[in-house]
C-alpha positions in Angstrom: -20.4 7.9 21.9 -20.5 4.9 23.8 -23.7 2.7 24.5 -23.9 1.9 28.2 -22.8 -1.9 29.0 -26.1 -2.6 30.7 -27.9 -2.0 27.8 -25.6 -4.1 25.8 -25.6 -6.8 28.2 -29.5 -7.0 28.2 -30.1 -7.0 24.7 -27.3 -9.6 24.5 -29.0 -11.9 26.7 -32.0 -11.8 25.1 -30.6 -12.2 21.4 -28.1 -15.4 22.5 -30.4 -17.3 24.4 -32.4 -18.0 20.8 -29.0 -18.5 18.8 -27.3 -21.4 20.3 -27.4 -23.3 17.0 -26.6 -20.8 14.6 -23.1 -20.2 13.3 -22.7 -16.1 13.2 -19.8 -14.6 11.1 -18.6 -11.3 13.0 -15.9 -9.2 11.1 -13.6 -7.0 12.6 -11.1 -4.6 10.6 -9.0 -1.4 11.0 -5.8 -0.8 13.0 -2.8 -2.6 11.8 -0.4 -1.5 14.7 -3.1 -3.0 17.4 -3.5 -6.3 16.0 -1.6 -8.4 18.5 -3.6 -7.0 21.4 -7.2 -7.4 19.2 -6.1 -11.3 18.5 -5.2 -12.0 22.3 -8.5 -10.2 23.5 -10.2 -12.4 20.8 -8.8 -15.7 22.0 -9.7 -14.7 25.8 -13.5 -14.0 24.4 -13.8 -17.3 23.1 -14.0 -20.7 24.5 -13.3 -23.9 22.7 -11.3 -21.8 20.0 -9.4 -22.9 16.8 -7.9 -20.2 14.9 -5.9 -19.3 11.6 -4.0 -16.8 10.1 -2.0 -15.1 7.3 1.9 -14.9 8.3 3.6 -17.4 10.5 2.8 -15.3 13.6 -0.7 -14.3 14.8 0.7 -11.4 16.5 1.7 -10.1 13.4 -0.8 -11.5 10.9 -2.8 -9.1 8.6 -5.5 -11.2 8.9 -6.8 -13.7 11.1 -9.9 -16.2 11.8 -11.4 -17.7 15.0 -13.9 -20.4 15.5 -15.4 -20.9 18.9 -18.4 -20.2 21.5 -19.3 -16.6 22.6 -21.7 -17.3 25.6 -24.0 -20.0 24.2 -23.6 -18.9 20.6 -21.2 -20.6 18.2 -19.1 -18.1 15.8 -16.8 -17.4 13.3 -14.8 -14.1 14.3 -12.5 -12.7 11.2 -10.0 -10.1 11.2 -8.3 -7.8 8.6 -6.0 -5.2 9.6 -6.7 -2.4 6.5 -5.5 0.8 8.1 -7.6 2.7 10.9 -8.9 5.5 8.5 -9.8 2.4 6.1 -11.4 0.6 9.2 -13.6 3.6 10.1 -14.3 4.0 6.5 -15.7 0.6 6.1 -18.2 0.8 9.2 -19.5 4.1 8.4 -20.1 3.7 4.7 -21.1 -0.1 4.4 -20.1 0.2 0.9 -16.3 -0.6 0.8 -15.4 -4.4 0.7 -12.9 -5.7 3.2 -11.4 -9.1 2.4 -11.2 -11.7 5.0 -10.0 -15.5 5.4 -13.2 -17.6 3.9 -15.6 -18.0 6.5 -15.6 -22.0 5.4 -11.9 -22.3 5.9 -10.5 -25.3 8.0 -8.5 -24.1 11.0 -6.9 -26.3 13.9 -6.2 -25.9 17.5 -3.1 -25.7 19.3 -0.9 -23.1 17.8 -3.4 -22.0 15.0 -3.1 -22.7 11.3 -0.5 -20.3 9.7 0.1 -18.9 6.3 -3.6 -19.2 5.5 -5.1 -16.8 2.5 -7.5 -14.1 2.9 -10.1 -14.8 -0.2 -13.7 -13.5 0.7 -14.8 -9.9 0.5 -17.6 -8.2 2.2 -19.4 -5.2 3.2 -20.9 -6.2 6.2 -18.0 -4.6 8.5 -19.7 -3.0 11.7 -16.8 -3.6 14.2 -13.1 -1.7 13.8 -10.3 -0.7 16.0 -8.8 2.6 15.4 -5.6 4.3 16.4 -7.2 7.6 15.9 -10.4 9.4 16.5 -13.5 9.3 14.0 -13.1 12.8 13.9 -9.8 12.8 12.6 -11.2 11.0 9.3 -13.5 12.5 6.7 -16.0 9.6 7.4 -18.4 11.3 9.9 -22.0 10.6 8.3 -22.7 8.1 11.2 -21.7 9.0 14.8 -19.8 5.6 15.8 -20.5 4.1 19.4 -17.0 3.4 21.0 -14.4 3.7 23.7 -10.7 4.1 24.0 -9.4 0.5 25.1 -5.9 1.2 25.6 -2.9 3.7 24.5 -0.5 2.7 21.6 3.0 3.9 21.2 4.8 5.0 17.5 8.3 5.9 17.2 10.8 7.4 14.6 12.7 5.2 12.6 15.7 5.2 10.1 17.3 2.7 7.7 20.1 0.5 8.1 23.4 2.1 7.7 21.9 5.4 8.1 23.7 8.4 9.3 21.4 9.0 11.7 22.6 5.8 13.4 22.7 5.6 17.0 25.0 4.1 19.4 25.2 0.2 19.2 27.4 -2.4 21.5 27.3 -6.0 20.2 24.9 -5.6 17.6 22.3 -4.0 20.4 21.1 -0.3 20.1 21.8 1.5 23.3 21.9 4.9 22.4 19.7 6.9 19.5 19.8 10.1 17.6 16.8 12.3 18.3 14.1 13.9 16.2 12.2 16.8 17.2 8.4 17.5 16.5 9.3 20.4 14.4 11.9 18.4 12.3 9.3 16.0 11.9 6.9 18.6 10.4 9.6 19.8 8.1 10.2 16.5 6.8 6.6 15.8 6.4 5.8 18.9 4.4 8.9 19.1 2.4 9.9 15.4 2.0 13.5 16.1 2.5 15.9 18.1 4.9 19.4 18.6 5.4 20.8 16.2 7.9 22.9 18.8 9.9 19.3 20.4 11.0 18.3 17.2 12.7 21.8 15.9 14.2 23.5 19.3 14.9 26.7 17.7 13.7 28.7 20.2 11.3 30.2 16.9 9.9 26.7 16.5 8.2 26.9 19.0 5.9 26.0 17.8 2.5 24.0 15.1 3.7 20.0 14.9 3.7 17.0 12.9 5.1 14.1 11.9 3.1 10.7 11.1 4.5 8.5 8.1 3.7 5.5 6.9 5.2 1.7 5.3 5.5 -1.0 5.7 3.2 -4.2 7.9 3.8 -6.2 5.0 5.1 -3.8 4.6 8.0 -3.9 5.5 11.4 -0.5 5.9 11.8 -0.3 8.5 9.2 -3.2 10.6 11.0 -1.1 10.2 14.3 2.2 11.5 13.3 0.3 14.1 11.0 -1.8 15.3 14.1 1.6 14.9 16.5 3.5 17.5 14.4 0.8 19.5 13.9 0.4 19.0 9.9 -3.0 17.7 10.2 -4.2 14.2 8.7 -6.0 16.2 6.0 -3.3 18.2 4.5 -0.9 17.6 1.9 2.6 15.6 2.6 5.8 14.9 0.4 6.9 11.0 0.8 9.4 9.3 -0.9 9.1 5.8 -2.3 12.2 3.8 -1.8 13.1 1.8 -4.9 13.3 -1.0 -4.5 11.9 -1.4 -0.9 11.8 -4.7 0.2 13.7 -6.3 3.1 17.4 -6.8 2.3 17.1 -4.9 -0.8 19.6 -2.4 -1.8 18.1 1.0 -2.3 19.0 3.0 -5.6 16.5 5.5 -5.8 14.2 7.8 -3.6 11.1 8.7 -6.0 8.4 11.1 -5.1 5.5 9.0 -4.4 3.7 8.7 -7.5 0.1 9.3 -7.9 -0.4 5.6 -9.5 0.5 2.3 -8.4 -0.7 -0.9 -10.8 0.4 -3.1 -7.8 -1.4 -1.5 -4.9 -3.9 1.0 -5.4 -4.3 1.6 -2.0 -0.7 3.0 -1.6 -1.6 6.2 -3.9 -5.3 6.8 -2.5 -6.1 10.2 -0.8 -9.5 9.8 1.1 -9.2 13.7 1.8 -9.1 15.2 -1.8 -7.5 14.6 -5.3 -4.5 12.5 -5.3 -1.2 14.4 -5.8 2.3 13.4 -6.0 4.0 12.8 -2.9 0.7 11.9 -1.2 1.1 8.2 -1.4 2.7 5.6 1.3 2.9 2.3 2.3 -0.7 0.5 3.0 0.6 -1.5 6.1 3.3 -0.8 8.9 4.6 -4.6 8.1 4.9 -3.4 4.9 6.7 0.0 5.8 9.1 -1.7 7.9 10.9 -3.4 5.6 12.0 -0.7 3.9 13.9 0.3 6.9 15.6 -3.1 7.0 17.7 -2.0 3.7 20.6 -0.3 3.0 21.2 2.6 0.5 23.3 2.1 -2.5 26.8 3.2 -1.3 27.8 4.4 -4.6 24.8 6.4 -5.7 21.1 6.9 -5.1 18.9 8.6 -7.4 16.5 11.4 -6.5 13.6 11.2 -8.3 10.4 13.3 -9.3 7.0 12.1 -10.1 7.6 12.3 -13.7 10.7 9.9 -13.3 13.2 12.4 -14.0 16.4 11.9 -12.0 17.5 15.2 -10.5 20.6 14.1 -9.1 22.3 11.6 -6.8 24.1 11.0 -3.7 26.1 8.0 -2.2 24.3 6.1 0.4 26.2 7.2 3.3 24.9 10.7 2.6 21.2 9.7 2.8 18.8 8.8 5.7 15.3 7.4 5.2 13.1 8.5 8.2 9.5 7.8 9.0 7.2 7.1 12.0 5.6 3.3 12.6 4.1 1.5 15.7 6.7 0.4 18.2 5.5 -3.0 17.1 6.6 -2.8 13.5 9.6 -1.0 14.6 11.0 -4.3 16.4 11.0 -5.9 13.2 12.9 -2.6 11.7 15.7 -3.3 14.4 15.8 -6.9 14.2 16.3 -6.4 10.5 19.2 -3.9 11.1 17.5 -0.4 10.9 17.2 1.7 13.8 15.0 3.7 16.3 15.3 7.5 16.7 14.6 9.2 20.2 11.8 11.6 20.0 12.2 14.9 21.5 15.4 13.5 22.9 13.3 10.5 24.7 14.1 7.0 23.6 11.8 4.1 23.7 13.2 0.5 23.2 11.0 -1.7 20.7 13.2 -4.9 21.1 11.7 -5.3 24.6 8.4 -6.4 23.0 9.9 -9.7 22.1 9.7 -9.9 26.0 6.1 -9.4 26.3 5.8 -5.9 26.3 7.6 -2.3 26.6 9.6 -2.3 29.6 8.7 -0.8 32.8 11.0 2.2 32.4 9.7 3.1 28.8 6.2 2.8 30.1 6.5 5.2 32.6 7.9 7.5 29.9 4.8 7.6 28.1 2.4 7.1 31.4 3.8 10.3 32.9 3.7 12.5 29.7 7.7 12.4 29.1 6.9 10.6 25.7 4.2 12.0 23.7 4.2 9.9 20.2 1.3 7.8 21.4 -2.5 7.8 20.8 -5.7 6.5 22.2 -6.7 3.0 20.6 -10.7 3.1 20.2 -13.1 0.2 19.7 -15.6 1.6 17.4 -18.8 0.0 16.2 -22.0 1.2 14.5 -24.7 2.5 16.7 -27.4 0.4 15.5 -27.8 -2.8 13.1 -25.5 -5.0 15.1 -26.8 -8.7 16.0 -26.6 -10.0 19.7 -23.4 -11.7 19.1 -21.6 -8.5 17.6 -22.6 -6.8 20.7 -21.8 -9.4 22.9 -18.4 -9.5 21.3 -18.0 -5.6 21.5 -18.6 -6.1 25.4 -16.3 -9.3 25.8 -13.4 -7.0 23.9 -13.7 -4.2 26.0 -13.5 -6.2 28.9 -10.6 -8.3 27.5 -8.5 -5.9 25.5 -7.0 -4.1 28.7 -5.4 -7.8 30.4 -4.1 -8.6 27.0 -2.8 -5.1 25.8 0.7 -6.6 25.3 3.0 -5.4 22.5 3.3 -1.9 22.1 -0.1 -0.8 24.2 -0.5 0.5 27.5 -3.5 0.1 29.7 -5.8 3.3 30.5 -7.0 2.2 34.0 -3.9 1.3 35.4 -0.9 2.3 33.6 -1.8 5.9 32.4 -1.1 8.7 34.5 -1.8 11.3 31.6 -4.8 11.3 29.0 -5.6 13.3 26.1 -9.2 13.6 24.3 -7.8 14.6 20.6 -5.1 13.0 18.5 -1.8 15.0 19.2 -3.6 17.0 21.7 -2.1 18.3 24.9 -2.1 16.1 27.8 -4.1 16.1 31.0 -3.3 14.7 34.4 -5.2 11.9 35.1 -6.5 8.8 33.0 -9.5 8.4 30.8 -12.5 7.4 33.2 
């Protein structure tokens, strides 16, 4: 449900008039895949703004803090991107803490303060961006207000040195192997498949593709499971590469274990009991690192959840496959991994470094040729927001489209097709 803007404006005008001297902290959480557009829209919504962020790049930062003026009101806006489903959960339940950069942190102007630390947790979370609809989560106790503010693009990826590698020239990918909707479904539900069933190449006999992906708090996961027809609430079989970090050599592929001492979010299942294979990476940036790694040339062990080695194959016989946002896929390409075409249609993430998807690729999405995309929603609680929070919601609705950047498209001027459900059929015409 969307609250009419004239009602927001009336309430905001009354509220902000008396709050010019108060410092209000506003928290925003949700979609990791949309953080670039969200951060740029926040910067455009505030005046006299200073800011800081975790990471060395505001566009890819997992947390950020902005201090400035919204109308007449001094505000501190904090973001932490914990996943779309996690964001919906946080603003519906109001009892799930999210960790932010401390509100009293010192930030500078100019290009911002880099490499800050998220140190302060709160349950005061009432605004979130989400790649998926609220109905595609189990968190429906409160019907959220909100509206789609853009379209966001996802792409299939494979690891550096993968036998599914595309065609490269001078180190730049110029062609791509392709994967279909049905092949994605088979990988997601079984965890692996014979490579020849994807490539169609008889020379790939004896080679295999293995599936990895995001955790159940992720909108990316909700979208790729909706797109393939598996459904976000149903069981998947995902493998954890060991080790998985950038520039590592993968020596094992383990069915994702039911516990993780380092990150409990990796194995959470918001839909039901935790089961082997159901876990995943807690962010797209972390997942991207796995695809910047090569397989061990001599042997990669295939391991079950009980740590039993079921066998092994040389690295050249194995491909790691998943779907991530085009924004994170740019990092995959820079690190040596590759992007796959989807149903024969290829999107080039490297163009994001130049300010966004190129015009040709945007038309593939806009005209319905490429369907691995979702609406991006700006959700907020239907009651309980203060005047500054409502003012920021209205400002973001206005400022996200001009700052869509990255892997997004504007719904009002760029999209010629629309969809109302995640992974749903396309309709000619954009969303009003």
